[in-house]
C-alpha positions in Angstrom: 44.7 79.9 213.5 41.0 79.8 214.1 38.8 82.1 216.2 37.1 80.2 219.0 38.8 77.0 217.8 36.7 76.7 214.7 38.3 74.3 212.3 35.9 74.3 209.4 36.5 76.6 206.4 32.9 77.7 206.9 33.5 78.8 210.5 34.4 82.4 210.9 38.1 82.4 211.7 41.3 84.2 210.9 42.2 81.7 208.2 38.8 81.5 206.6 38.8 85.3 206.2 42.3 85.3 204.9 41.6 82.5 202.4 38.9 84.6 200.9 40.7 88.0 200.8 44.2 86.8 199.7 43.0 85.9 196.2 41.2 89.3 195.7 44.4 91.3 195.2 43.6 92.4 191.7 40.4 93.9 192.9 42.0 96.2 195.5 44.1 99.3 195.3 44.2 103.0 194.7 40.9 104.1 193.1 39.4 100.7 193.8 39.2 100.4 197.5 40.4 97.8 200.0 39.5 94.2 200.7 38.1 94.0 204.2 38.4 90.5 205.8 36.8 91.9 209.0 38.2 93.4 212.2 41.3 92.2 214.0 40.6 89.8 216.8 44.0 90.3 218.4 43.9 89.8 222.1 40.6 88.0 222.2 39.9 84.6 223.8 41.4 81.6 222.0 44.0 83.5 220.1 47.6 83.1 221.3 50.4 85.6 220.7 51.8 83.7 217.7 48.4 83.8 216.1 47.9 87.4 216.9 51.2 88.3 215.3 50.5 86.3 212.1 47.0 87.8 212.0 48.4 91.4 212.1 51.0 90.6 209.5 48.4 89.0 207.1 46.1 92.0 207.3 49.0 94.4 206.8 50.3 92.5 203.8 46.7 92.7 202.3 46.2 96.4 202.9 43.2 95.5 205.0 41.6 98.0 207.4 43.2 97.7 210.8 40.1 97.8 213.1 40.8 96.5 216.6 38.0 94.5 218.3 39.6 94.3 221.7 39.1 96.5 224.8 42.1 98.8 224.7 41.9 99.3 228.5 43.4 95.8 228.7 46.5 96.8 226.8 49.6 98.3 228.5 52.4 99.9 226.7 55.2 97.4 226.1 53.2 94.3 226.6 52.8 91.6 223.9 49.6 92.9 222.4 50.8 96.5 222.4 54.0 95.5 220.6 52.0 93.6 217.9 49.4 96.4 217.2 52.0 99.1 217.3 54.6 97.4 215.0 55.4 100.4 212.8 57.2 98.2 210.2 54.1 96.1 209.6 51.7 99.1 209.7 54.0 100.7 207.0 53.2 97.8 204.7 49.4 98.3 205.3 49.7 102.0 204.7 52.3 102.0 201.8 51.3 104.7 199.3 51.7 102.4 196.3 48.5 100.7 197.6 49.2 97.3 196.1 47.9 94.3 198.0 50.3 91.4 198.4 50.0 88.6 196.0 50.2 84.9 197.0 52.9 83.7 194.7 53.3 80.1 196.1 51.5 77.7 198.4 52.6 74.3 199.6 49.0 73.2 198.9 50.2 72.7 195.3 48.0 75.2 193.5 49.1 76.0 189.9 47.4 79.4 190.3 48.1 80.3 194.0 46.9 83.9 193.4 43.5 82.8 192.1 42.6 79.5 193.7 40.4 79.4 196.8 42.4 76.9 199.0 40.5 75.4 201.9 43.2 73.0 203.2 44.9 75.0 205.9 47.7 72.4 206.4 50.1 74.6 204.3 52.5 77.4 204.0 51.8 80.4 201.8 54.3 82.9 200.4 53.0 86.5 199.8 54.9 89.2 197.9 54.1 92.9 198.1 55.7 95.7 196.0 56.3 98.9 197.9 56.5 102.6 196.8 60.3 103.0 197.4 61.1 100.0 195.3 61.4 97.5 198.1 59.6 94.1 198.3 57.9 92.8 201.3 57.9 89.0 201.5 55.8 86.9 203.9 55.8 83.2 204.8 52.7 82.1 206.6 52.1 78.8 208.3 48.4 78.2 208.4 48.7 74.9 210.1 48.5 74.3 213.8 51.7 72.4 213.9 55.4 73.5 213.5 56.6 73.5 209.9 60.3 73.0 209.1 59.9 72.7 205.4 62.1 75.8 204.9 60.5 76.8 201.6 62.1 79.5 199.6 61.7 81.8 196.6 64.1 84.1 194.7 64.0 87.6 193.3 63.3 86.5 189.7 60.4 84.4 190.7 59.0 87.2 192.8 59.2 89.7 190.0 57.7 87.4 187.5 54.8 86.7 189.8 54.2 90.4 190.5 54.0 91.0 186.7 55.8 94.4 186.5 54.1 95.8 189.6 57.4 96.3 191.4 58.6 99.9 191.2 62.3 99.2 190.7 62.4 96.0 188.7 65.8 96.8 187.2 67.4 97.7 190.5 66.1 94.5 192.0 67.4 92.4 189.1 70.8 94.1 189.0 71.4 94.4 192.7 74.8 93.1 193.9 73.3 92.5 197.3 70.2 93.1 199.4 69.4 94.7 202.8 66.9 92.5 204.5 64.9 93.6 207.6 62.9 91.1 209.6 59.7 93.0 210.4 58.9 90.7 213.3 62.3 90.7 215.2 63.6 94.0 213.8 66.9 92.3 212.8 68.7 93.7 209.7 71.4 92.1 207.6 72.9 92.4 204.1 73.3 89.4 201.8 74.4 88.7 198.2 71.9 85.8 198.1 69.0 86.2 195.8 67.0 83.5 197.4 65.0 84.0 200.6 63.7 81.2 202.9 61.1 80.7 205.6 63.2 78.7 208.0 61.2 76.8 210.6 57.8 78.3 211.2 55.9 78.0 214.5 52.4 76.6 214.5 50.3 79.4 213.0 53.5 81.4 212.8 55.0 83.7 210.1 58.2 85.3 208.9 57.9 88.7 207.2 60.9 90.5 205.7 61.5 93.7 203.7 64.0 93.4 200.9 65.9 96.5 199.6 68.2 96.3 196.6 71.8 97.6 197.3 73.1 99.2 194.1 
């Protein structure tokens, strides 16, 4: 997921900027300011639509400023780029009034402290969790590799809440929920489930899955 095909972690790229900002969650928030991993390069040369979508989702999960670098005269209402940059569900994560940046709670890179370690190996999947003002949790699975991943990694509500360390607004509601309403923020699909575990499924090369989990009481 690299800008201008740069592969090195020292090359300016989507992944290199993400790698730096994702571990800075404790330094961002209301009264602190926001981590800025630079402008969005959606729609620029070398970035396909899957990369563009993951790029947008990453920045929104991290509360990053959403500054577009492309020429908007190239965008037409309803086209792929328009649909990515106007995704209201993703933008709502970025602009959530609680102002808490998503925390990386797991990485297949094997880090014992995924929220703190600067990981350079991009052949991995990260899980990010973000508490929201209304008590929901946003959960993102990001494939940083340039090959399809069918690892189908998962996490559960208790693990998420423990990793967020009491930052969730409605911890009791999430713990006691009989079921959950889940919205896929990429496809728009909504379903209810009694399952407390959430999985990535197969992820496209540089692809992502981002869901919003609401407790049903």
